[in-house]
C-alpha angles and dihedrals in degrees: 000000000000119000120284115232110147114063129182116206121202116194100025095158103054130090095287104024099079092053092050091047091051093051094045090054092046089051091056101251122151100239130201117188117212112216134170117267108264097026118127105202116148124226136180114290092247091062121093115219123211118189111214144175104235090198091062122073089195092054091050094044090052091052091048097053109127095012118132097201143012124212116192125198093163116139107278091227089070091081097159091052092047092052092046089054092050093050092044092051091052091047090052091049094244111177102215135023125195108190127206092275104125107134137043124025101267090173085072110096096226093047093046090055093060111105092230090067098045093105093049089053090051090053091049090053091049091051092051090052092049091047089055097044109028102025094238109144130214143199127203113209113207114192110157116231120339099262104202096034092045092055094041094056095038098250096121098026133346109236094172091051092039094231144109136193112232103206111214088346098316097259100117118106117232134182116242134177136194122236092248093052091050087055090051090049091054091051089047092053091052091049089053104042097154096049092047099042118140097344145090121265122204125211137167140170095210144352106221132159122233088247090059091049089048091056091047092046092050091051092048093052101038091109092057124085120263136042125284110247130207117198119195110218129183116231089207089057090051090048093050092046090051092054092045090052093046091055093058118104090246107021120197109238091205087065106040099031096051093042092052090046092052089048091055093049103040104019123104117264099011095116099238094134101081103208091179121039141178092229094120094049093048097043096249120149122197116241122240125242088253090055090048092051090049091052092050091046089055093049091049093057 
């Protein structure tokens, strides 16, 4: 495949988008940000901005003319928008598509069966069909939970509240990746289009256990008032509560979505410990325990 230079980024203002935009620019790509018509977000002067109607395949295809690749970080719940973007990219003869995958290992059969990932699976199926019919290629980037963001917002451990949930005891290893490293991985994929064609790539910064993160979190917050608390939580209980919530007439997404996500990360057999990665290919180096402690120290202050 010829080199990729022009990259369109959809979802540049969310939790992950800014980190990917930063790394694409650092890697020398010519970046166009797709943004809804009428939005007034500001971006670096080197970034091209294309205002689009995400509900229109024609509008998206017009904006994607001449682009080599599309990277999507759009919320995975926006399934219609995701599929429009896939079809528009194929229509515009884009070479490579990276969907809003970033997270749990949805190539794992148990993880893929969780309702929270149904839309991601639909996008994967659409990409496979386009690869067979239009020749557009794709790469799925699996990263595990966002390490720094997950700690900052209390999803992985709660530094402000000085507590952590130890799922099934907290001894399972899991892959986790910082936002910056995910951005570097995306740039690495686009620099290696042949080696990453029509497959998933797996990256991580570190493979901790929750018990290790608990020890690091306790150390980082020792100077703050209050005791560090460890709560033992059953993944099976979370899983059952998620299904019970989902069956309600008006289910609360903050209950079933997060419980299914935690099941996919810390449950047994969901494939979120990446024993083989593409770190070397994509130029990703794992961080040391000292680096991890420093990061947690910074997030605690």
